[in-house]
BAKEKE-805858 format. One line per 4 residues: number of its first residue (from 0); for each residue x, y, z of C-alpha. Coordinates in pm, 1 decimal, always signed. Layout:
NUM = X/Y/Z; ...
END
This chain:
0 = -3692.6/-738.9/+1474.1; -3536.6/-628.1/+1800.7; -3690.9/-411.6/+2071.1; -4016.6/-221.4/+2064.8
4 = -3968.3/+134.5/+1940.8; -4137.8/+471.2/+1982.0; -3998.6/+656.0/+1679.3; -3847.8/+592.4/+1340.1
8 = -3559.7/+768.7/+1164.4; -3481.7/+712.2/+794.3; -3706.7/+405.0/+787.2; -3521.4/+244.5/+1079.4
12 = -3663.7/+228.9/+1431.0; -3438.4/+428.8/+1663.2; -3426.2/+154.5/+1925.7; -3385.4/-133.5/+1682.1
16 = -3143.5/-390.6/+1819.1; -2933.0/-511.1/+1529.3; -2668.2/-695.4/+1730.7; -2303.5/-766.1/+1643.8
20 = -2188.7/-745.1/+1281.8; -1852.8/-852.1/+1140.6; -1734.7/-732.8/+799.3; -1494.4/-959.1/+609.1
24 = -1332.3/-895.4/+273.6; -994.6/-840.6/+110.7; -819.7/-501.7/+104.0; -1010.7/-278.2/-135.2
28 = -1339.8/-467.0/-96.6; -1520.7/-164.4/+44.4; -1558.5/-292.0/+401.2; -1498.0/+52.1/+550.7
32 = -1751.2/+220.1/+321.8; -2020.1/-37.3/+395.4; -1946.6/-39.0/+768.0; -1994.3/+339.5/+784.8
36 = -2323.1/+324.2/+592.3; -2460.9/+43.7/+810.5; -2341.9/+215.0/+1130.0; -2523.1/+533.3/+1027.7
40 = -2839.9/+348.5/+931.8; -2873.8/+164.8/+1263.5; -2700.1/+422.9/+1484.3; -2444.0/+174.3/+1614.2
44 = -2066.7/+220.9/+1649.1; -1809.5/+102.9/+1398.4; -1529.4/-37.8/+1612.7; -1184.1/-50.2/+1455.0
48 = -913.9/-242.7/+1637.1; -658.6/-11.4/+1477.5; -835.0/+289.2/+1630.1; -861.6/+111.6/+1966.5
52 = -490.3/+39.0/+1965.3; -394.7/+395.8/+1873.8; -632.9/+538.3/+2134.2; -494.9/+318.1/+2413.5
56 = -136.1/+401.2/+2318.0; -210.5/+775.9/+2294.2; -380.5/+781.1/+2635.1; -109.0/+564.1/+2791.4
60 = -355.5/+316.4/+2937.5; -215.9/+0.1/+3094.2; -311.9/-193.9/+2781.5; -165.4/+80.0/+2562.9
64 = +167.2/+79.0/+2745.3; +193.5/-297.9/+2716.3; +105.4/-282.0/+2346.7; +361.5/-6.6/+2290.7
68 = +628.0/-218.1/+2456.4; +553.8/-501.1/+2212.0; +567.8/-268.2/+1914.0; +893.6/-112.2/+2037.1
72 = +1045.9/-460.7/+2034.4; +923.5/-505.6/+1677.6; +668.1/-768.7/+1783.5; +302.2/-798.2/+1690.6
76 = +62.1/-685.4/+1962.4; -38.6/-1008.5/+2143.4; -390.0/-1143.1/+2095.3; -471.9/-1113.8/+2464.6
80 = -407.4/-737.3/+2463.4; -618.3/-682.6/+2151.5; -900.5/-893.8/+2295.9; -888.0/-701.9/+2624.4
84 = -918.6/-372.4/+2434.4; -1217.5/-505.6/+2241.3; -1377.6/-636.8/+2561.5; -1359.4/-296.6/+2730.2
88 = -1495.9/-121.8/+2420.2; -1796.4/-352.0/+2393.7; -1898.6/-261.1/+2747.6; -1961.0/+104.9/+2657.5
92 = -2315.6/+238.2/+2637.7; -2315.6/+302.2/+2262.4; -2301.0/-74.3/+2199.3; -2642.6/-126.6/+2357.8
96 = -2808.2/-190.5/+2016.0; -2512.9/-370.0/+1858.8; -2189.8/-278.9/+1683.6; -1979.3/-339.1/+1373.8
100 = -1632.9/-486.7/+1418.2; -1377.4/-360.1/+1166.4; -1050.5/-553.7/+1152.6; -1150.3/-804.5/+1420.1
104 = -1145.8/-1097.4/+1446.2; -853.6/-1176.1/+1215.1; -797.5/-1535.2/+1324.8; -1003.7/-1833.8/+1433.9
108 = -855.2/-1795.2/+1781.9; -986.8/-1439.3/+1804.6; -1325.4/-1548.6/+1668.0; -1350.9/-1822.1/+1930.9
112 = -1263.7/-1572.9/+2204.1; -1530.0/-1332.2/+2074.9; -1797.3/-1602.4/+2077.5; -1712.0/-1685.1/+2437.4
116 = -1705.9/-1321.7/+2544.9; -2043.9/-1244.6/+2384.4; -2190.6/-1551.4/+2555.9; -2064.3/-1416.6/+2888.3
120 = -2215.8/-1074.4/+2810.6; -2557.3/-1231.9/+2743.1; -2579.7/-1382.3/+3091.5; -2843.1/-1213.8/+3304.8
124 = -2963.7/-971.5/+3035.6; -3319.6/-922.3/+2914.4; -3424.1/-1012.9/+2558.0; -3305.5/-684.4/+2406.6
128 = -2976.9/-705.2/+2592.9; -2920.4/-1058.8/+2475.4; -2995.7/-958.6/+2114.3; -2738.1/-679.1/+2135.3
132 = -2462.9/-931.5/+2208.6; -2598.9/-1228.9/+2014.3; -2370.9/-1440.9/+1796.5; -2256.5/-1206.4/+1516.8
136 = -2381.8/-1190.4/+1161.0; -2074.2/-1213.1/+937.5; -2087.9/-1025.4/+606.0; -1823.5/-1135.9/+358.1
140 = -1774.4/-904.6/+60.7; -1664.7/-1110.1/-238.5; -1446.0/-909.7/-479.2; -1263.7/-1042.0/-785.7
144 = -884.3/-1033.7/-739.1; -806.7/-787.3/-1019.5; -1078.8/-550.9/-899.2; -931.9/-552.8/-547.5
148 = -591.2/-479.2/-695.7; -716.3/-190.0/-908.6; -921.2/-41.9/-625.3; -608.6/-3.4/-413.4
152 = -331.4/+51.6/-671.0; -548.9/+307.3/-851.0; -630.2/+501.3/-534.8; -525.5/+867.7/-525.4
156 = -604.0/+1125.6/-258.6; -592.7/+1500.9/-220.1; -357.3/+1597.3/+64.7; -547.2/+1924.8/+109.2
160 = -916.6/+1830.2/+119.7; -885.7/+1454.4/+165.8; -1106.4/+1356.0/-128.7; -1038.4/+1011.2/-272.0
164 = -1018.5/+923.7/-641.9; -937.6/+612.2/-841.0; -764.1/+632.7/-1176.9; -958.2/+326.6/-1299.8
168 = -1306.2/+376.1/-1155.4; -1341.0/+739.8/-1044.6; -1066.5/+950.5/-1205.7; -1034.5/+1327.6/-1160.3
172 = -1137.0/+1551.2/-1449.1; -773.8/+1653.1/-1501.6; -527.3/+1367.3/-1456.5; -343.1/+1389.0/-1124.9
176 = -527.5/+1701.2/-1003.6; -804.1/+1736.8/-743.3; -1132.1/+1852.6/-899.6; -1213.5/+2077.2/-602.5
180 = -897.9/+2266.7/-511.6; -643.5/+2193.0/-785.5; -398.1/+2021.9/-552.8; -176.7/+1748.3/-705.7
184 = -303.2/+1406.2/-597.3; -82.9/+1159.9/-410.6; -78.8/+783.3/-354.0; +19.6/+599.6/-36.1
188 = +349.1/+414.3/-29.9; +176.4/+92.8/+74.2; -58.4/+116.4/-225.7; +216.1/+7.0/-464.6
192 = +131.9/-303.0/-669.3; +396.5/-526.8/-509.2; +286.7/-434.2/-156.5; -82.2/-476.5/-239.4
196 = -28.1/-820.4/-393.7; +145.3/-933.1/-74.5; -137.5/-789.1/+138.2; -392.7/-982.0/-67.6
200 = -194.7/-1304.9/-27.0; -169.0/-1248.4/+348.6; -541.7/-1180.9/+371.6; -630.8/-1503.0/+192.9
204 = -390.9/-1703.7/+407.9; -519.3/-1562.3/+736.5; -886.5/-1524.1/+657.0; -989.8/-1842.4/+477.9
208 = -988.8/-2045.4/+804.0; -1206.0/-1770.6/+956.5; -1449.8/-1795.8/+665.4; -1472.2/-2172.1/+715.5
212 = -1527.1/-2120.5/+1090.4; -1828.0/-1893.2/+1042.4; -1967.2/-2087.6/+747.3; -1971.4/-2404.4/+958.5
216 = -2177.0/-2216.0/+1217.7; -2425.2/-2091.4/+957.7; -2344.9/-1727.8/+1027.7; -2168.9/-1633.6/+704.0
220 = -2345.5/-1419.3/+443.5; -2157.7/-1373.1/+116.1; -2232.7/-1064.6/-94.3; -2096.0/-963.1/-434.5
224 = -1872.4/-668.1/-349.1; -1821.7/-586.1/-718.5; -2177.5/-449.1/-734.4; -2242.1/-72.2/-702.9
228 = -2207.3/+58.4/-346.6; -2581.3/+113.5/-300.1; -2661.4/-240.9/-415.1; -2407.4/-389.2/-173.9
232 = -2563.2/-184.0/+106.9; -2915.3/-296.7/+14.8; -2814.0/-663.0/+16.1; -2630.0/-620.7/+345.1
236 = -2934.3/-460.1/+507.1; -3157.1/-736.7/+369.9; -2926.4/-999.6/+519.7; -2923.0/-827.2/+857.6
240 = -3298.5/-778.9/+866.4; -3369.5/-1143.4/+775.5; -3116.7/-1278.1/+1026.7; -3250.5/-1059.8/+1309.1
244 = -3618.7/-1123.5/+1244.0; -3786.6/-1354.6/+1497.6
END
């Protein structure tokens, strides 16, 4: 799979070209956790559109200023600005072996743009370069509705050390208190049950067409996200390795 290599780290060849990866799944599915583990394994960047937006706004780039103007008007940041931010990010050197997209694409329109942009990037590249910007492998984490709800509604964090707990799945030893520093745990305002239920509805409404889009292209891999974290990772790696093998 991928380019020839001269050394191996953690069972993975350092120069392995894994190509683009997209993680799909409802809020609370564990996309962020899996993306971090896969990014570490293959030494590729995890690219969050939220982080890109905040970075461009903070550095007052042209794209950031235009995005800020939209947000100041109470509007959503237009697709073309988000796509331009992604395009610039994918040109950086750390994407040479591939990358994981977190939070993008969110719509079929964005997915179609990404396919076209990756096709443009492949032009004139050698085999390894083309593999790095090949059509993406799309990992969809399937999580039962009530589990998604409990994963988010039950989430508690320590404002001092940042450790995360869950009152249903990973509770602290003493209810409401951090095991490590004794600080009272807190929950985010947007983790309330009413807000989470609306987020889950919005996700299903926006994402199902995207799932159909990638399934029709034969690029969708569905994995049981209710399995233990290490099992989800193993199945994700297996899917990536089989898809990238010649």
